[in-house]
C-alpha positions as a Python dict, from the first residue, in 0.01 Angstrom:
ca = {
    (1, 'M'): (0, 0, 0),
    (2, 'T'): (-344, -101, -78),
    (3, 'S'): (-455, -416, -258),
    (4, 'Y'): (-774, -614, -393),
    (5, 'G'): (-790, -975, -453),
    (6, 'K'): (-1057, -1187, -627),
    (7, 'T'): (-1101, -1537, -741),
    (8, 'D'): (-1343, -1709, -973),
    (9, 'V'): (-1427, -2060, -1070),
    (10, 'G'): (-1446, -1969, -1430),
    (11, 'I'): (-1686, -2103, -1709),
    (12, 'E'): (-1581, -2450, -1762),
    (13, 'R'): (-1475, -2579, -1419),
    (14, 'K'): (-1699, -2680, -1133),
    (15, 'V'): (-1455, -2643, -850),
    (16, 'N'): (-1229, -2348, -779),
    (17, 'Q'): (-876, -2497, -712),
    (18, 'D'): (-723, -2165, -673),
    (19, 'T'): (-647, -1987, -329),
    (20, 'I'): (-547, -1623, -269),
    (21, 'Y'): (-447, -1420, 32),
    (22, 'A'): (-373, -1059, 44),
    (23, 'S'): (-298, -841, 375),
    (24, 'D'): (-179, -461, 337),
    (25, 'S'): (-113, -498, 712),
    (26, 'R'): (190, -675, 906),
    (27, 'V'): (202, -1074, 914),
    (28, 'G'): (464, -1180, 1161),
    (29, 'N'): (794, -994, 1054),
    (30, 'L'): (665, -899, 721),
    (31, 'P'): (487, -578, 675),
    (32, 'N'): (234, -711, 417),
    (33, 'L'): (172, -1039, 219),
    (34, 'Y'): (23, -1155, -85),
    (35, 'I'): (-15, -1490, -220),
    (36, 'V'): (-196, -1667, -510),
    (37, 'A'): (-154, -2057, -551),
    (38, 'D'): (-329, -2297, -787),
    (39, 'G'): (-382, -2640, -697),
    (40, 'M'): (-340, -2965, -919),
    (41, 'G'): (-414, -3337, -848),
    (42, 'G'): (-781, -3393, -873),
    (43, 'E'): (-1094, -3177, -781),
    (44, 'L'): (-1069, -3212, -413),
    (45, 'A'): (-694, -3272, -394),
    (46, 'G'): (-616, -2972, -593),
    (47, 'D'): (-873, -2740, -390),
    (48, 'Y'): (-702, -2895, -59),
    (49, 'A'): (-340, -2847, -174),
    (50, 'S'): (-360, -2480, -260),
    (51, 'A'): (-559, -2404, 58),
    (52, 'K'): (-322, -2594, 274),
    (53, 'C'): (-8, -2425, 111),
    (54, 'V'): (-146, -2062, 175),
    (55, 'A'): (-274, -2154, 530),
    (56, 'T'): (88, -2321, 603),
    (57, 'I'): (268, -1984, 456),
    (58, 'V'): (37, -1751, 635),
    (59, 'D'): (72, -1927, 966),
    (60, 'G'): (451, -1983, 911),
    (61, 'V'): (531, -1624, 843),
    (62, 'Q'): (332, -1522, 1140),
    (63, 'H'): (540, -1733, 1382),
    (64, 'S'): (882, -1715, 1215),
    (65, 'L'): (1142, -1566, 1423),
    (66, 'E'): (1354, -1484, 1098),
    (67, 'T'): (1381, -1125, 1007),
    (68, 'E'): (1527, -1129, 629),
    (69, 'P'): (1246, -1141, 396),
    (70, 'V'): (1385, -1405, 156),
    (71, 'R'): (1479, -1631, 446),
    (72, 'I'): (1131, -1624, 573),
    (73, 'L'): (960, -1715, 238),
    (74, 'E'): (1214, -2018, 209),
    (75, 'Q'): (1137, -2132, 543),
    (76, 'V'): (765, -2135, 505),
    (77, 'I'): (756, -2248, 143),
    (78, 'Q'): (977, -2562, 238),
    (79, 'S'): (745, -2612, 513),
    (80, 'A'): (413, -2620, 290),
    (81, 'N'): (602, -2863, 78),
    (82, 'H'): (686, -3100, 338),
    (83, 'L'): (345, -3100, 483),
    (84, 'I'): (166, -3125, 122),
    (85, 'Y'): (396, -3412, 12),
    (86, 'T'): (368, -3596, 330),
    (87, 'E'): (-11, -3609, 312),
    (88, 'S'): (-12, -3694, -69),
    (89, 'M'): (205, -4011, 34),
    (90, 'M'): (-27, -4078, 326),
    (91, 'D'): (-374, -4043, 182),
    (92, 'P'): (-461, -4228, -159),
    (93, 'A'): (-738, -3965, -222),
    (94, 'K'): (-457, -3690, -226),
    (95, 'A'): (-187, -3874, -423),
    (96, 'G'): (-26, -3659, -671),
    (97, 'M'): (-165, -3338, -548),
    (98, 'G'): (44, -3021, -546),
    (99, 'T'): (5, -2645, -616),
    (100, 'T'): (166, -2380, -786),
    (101, 'L'): (260, -2056, -587),
    (102, 'V'): (330, -1695, -617),
    (103, 'V'): (423, -1480, -283),
    (104, 'A'): (533, -1130, -254),
    (105, 'T'): (591, -873, 15),
    (106, 'I'): (677, -519, -30),
    (107, 'I'): (943, -363, 226),
    (108, 'E'): (1019, 13, 165),
    (109, 'D'): (1129, 28, -213),
    (110, 'H'): (1183, -347, -262),
    (111, 'L'): (935, -619, -387),
    (112, 'Y'): (1034, -946, -257),
    (113, 'V'): (890, -1258, -478),
    (114, 'A'): (895, -1621, -468),
    (115, 'N'): (735, -1837, -733),
    (116, 'V'): (678, -2219, -789),
    (117, 'G'): (498, -2332, -1105),
    (118, 'D'): (324, -2104, -1369),
    (119, 'S'): (124, -1849, -1135),
    (120, 'R'): (280, -1499, -1208),
    (121, 'L'): (376, -1178, -1076),
    (122, 'Y'): (377, -869, -1293),
    (123, 'V'): (486, -505, -1243),
    (124, 'A'): (322, -240, -1440),
    (125, 'I'): (546, 71, -1498),
    (126, 'A'): (457, 372, -1727),
    (127, 'T'): (496, 244, -2038),
    (128, 'K'): (502, -126, -2012),
    (129, 'L'): (427, -446, -1833),
    (130, 'K'): (727, -650, -1711),
    (131, 'Q'): (672, -1042, -1586),
    (132, 'I'): (892, -1058, -1284),
    (133, 'T'): (844, -1453, -1233),
    (134, 'K'): (961, -1712, -1476),
    (135, 'D'): (729, -2003, -1559),
    (136, 'H'): (813, -2337, -1453),
    (137, 'S'): (640, -2519, -1715),
    (138, 'V'): (727, -2745, -2029),
    (139, 'V'): (596, -2457, -2259),
    (140, 'A'): (808, -2196, -2100),
    (141, 'E'): (1106, -2414, -2126),
    (142, 'L'): (1056, -2450, -2513),
    (143, 'V'): (994, -2074, -2538),
    (144, 'R'): (1320, -2015, -2350),
    (145, 'T'): (1498, -2276, -2584),
    (146, 'G'): (1361, -2114, -2901),
    (147, 'E'): (1184, -2425, -2999),
    (148, 'I'): (833, -2247, -3028),
    (149, 'D'): (752, -1875, -2988),
    (150, 'E'): (542, -1700, -2748),
    (151, 'D'): (238, -1689, -2976),
    (152, 'D'): (262, -2061, -3024),
    (153, 'A'): (290, -2115, -2672),
    (154, 'R'): (-41, -1958, -2589),
    (155, 'T'): (-215, -2224, -2782),
    (156, 'D'): (-9, -2508, -2721),
    (157, 'K'): (-138, -2791, -2581),
    (158, 'R'): (118, -2860, -2331),
    (159, 'K'): (54, -2532, -2151),
    (160, 'H'): (-82, -2686, -1846),
    (161, 'L'): (207, -2918, -1767),
    (162, 'I'): (425, -2782, -1520),
    (163, 'T'): (763, -2865, -1412),
    (164, 'R'): (765, -2746, -1049),
    (165, 'A'): (492, -2758, -773),
    (166, 'V'): (481, -2732, -405),
    (167, 'G'): (420, -3056, -270),
    (168, 'A'): (477, -3262, -579),
    (169, 'K'): (811, -3389, -463),
    (170, 'D'): (989, -3420, -123),
    (171, 'T'): (1184, -3120, -190),
    (172, 'V'): (1109, -2792, -385),
    (173, 'S'): (1328, -2522, -563),
    (174, 'P'): (1135, -2185, -574),
    (175, 'D'): (1273, -1887, -782),
    (176, 'Y'): (1335, -1573, -571),
    (177, 'F'): (1327, -1219, -715),
    (178, 'D'): (1411, -868, -551),
    (179, 'V'): (1279, -582, -754),
    (180, 'A'): (1354, -217, -685),
    (181, 'L'): (1053, 10, -686),
    (182, 'K'): (1049, 370, -757),
    (183, 'G'): (677, 453, -687),
    (184, 'G'): (341, 439, -866),
    (185, 'E'): (396, 91, -989),
    (186, 'R'): (94, -154, -1014),
    (187, 'I'): (162, -506, -930),
    (188, 'L'): (-53, -815, -1015),
    (189, 'L'): (-37, -1168, -885),
    (190, 'C'): (-222, -1403, -1078),
    (191, 'S'): (-301, -1763, -1162),
    (192, 'D'): (-267, -1911, -1532),
    (193, 'G'): (-640, -1893, -1562),
    (194, 'L'): (-601, -1522, -1636),
    (195, 'T'): (-264, -1527, -1854),
    (196, 'N'): (-380, -1812, -2079),
    (197, 'M'): (-676, -1590, -2196),
    (198, 'V'): (-588, -1245, -2155),
    (199, 'S'): (-265, -1095, -2337),
    (200, 'D'): (-11, -905, -2174),
    (201, 'K'): (-102, -590, -2344),
    (202, 'E'): (-480, -608, -2219),
    (203, 'I'): (-348, -688, -1852),
    (204, 'F'): (-142, -367, -1865),
    (205, 'N'): (-420, -146, -2019),
    (206, 'I'): (-662, -246, -1723),
    (207, 'L'): (-381, -237, -1452),
    (208, 'K'): (-296, 146, -1571),
    (209, 'S'): (-646, 252, -1588),
    (210, 'T'): (-806, 497, -1331),
    (211, 'D'): (-1083, 239, -1225),
    (212, 'S'): (-1056, 124, -846),
    (213, 'L'): (-857, -161, -749),
    (214, 'E'): (-1169, -361, -730),
    (215, 'T'): (-1301, -267, -1067),
    (216, 'R'): (-969, -351, -1238),
    (217, 'A'): (-955, -700, -1073),
    (218, 'V'): (-1311, -760, -1175),
    (219, 'R'): (-1251, -649, -1504),
    (220, 'L'): (-928, -902, -1565),
    (221, 'I'): (-1168, -1173, -1445),
    (222, 'E'): (-1456, -1089, -1656),
    (223, 'L'): (-1232, -1068, -1969),
    (224, 'A'): (-1093, -1399, -1889),
    (225, 'N'): (-1425, -1551, -1883),
    (226, 'I'): (-1530, -1372, -2224),
    (227, 'R'): (-1261, -1526, -2380),
    (228, 'G'): (-1382, -1883, -2263),
    (229, 'G'): (-1303, -1907, -1881),
    (230, 'D'): (-1156, -2245, -1927),
    (231, 'D'): (-971, -2248, -1569),
    (232, 'N'): (-991, -2085, -1246),
    (233, 'I'): (-896, -1740, -1233),
    (234, 'S'): (-737, -1561, -943),
    (235, 'V'): (-590, -1199, -922),
    (236, 'V'): (-431, -988, -652),
    (237, 'V'): (-381, -622, -750),
    (238, 'I'): (-164, -406, -553),
    (239, 'E'): (-55, -25, -577),
}
């Protein structure tokens, strides 16, 4: 298992509210750990929320006594939610802060994933790119109910409105996924700064290239910036 992660402030933003983490070696009872978080709630609060979320999850995994991966992820996500929500209620400067989250670990031939918000995880196989996570956003709900199509969703003004975030409420409900791997897959965790700018087809073509992991990650970010870079852009590429 090898990975490469990179985050970029983009063209339009002055502060990077994204935080990433990638470890190909053991973290606590997990053999590896990959995280992308995209903060919200004002420049400083969003930056703090994503960093706090990632740090809390990494520390929690390191010290968790659980052995089952989904239980570990559930435990640490709830802990991060409690800490961020509590701080947002106590400090007016952090009121309303929260963060999206996508976190993954690979154990033998299974990929375990949890997500909150609209940061995503994709798996690229030989012929297609599959989005594993489901966005928790207003626009995604409209697509799922058939009120708008996916092409309209890319330009809808409500695309930044998310319906779930870590720390936004006193409780959080992540989605969990267990994906069977056959070998040779390319995996991508990313924030919406990438997916709002770059199509799934373009992401697939870059992931399936023979370039190094670093080059593929850089190409994804460069393409998002070429298209306007209107948000922070974060990627973790795994193969």
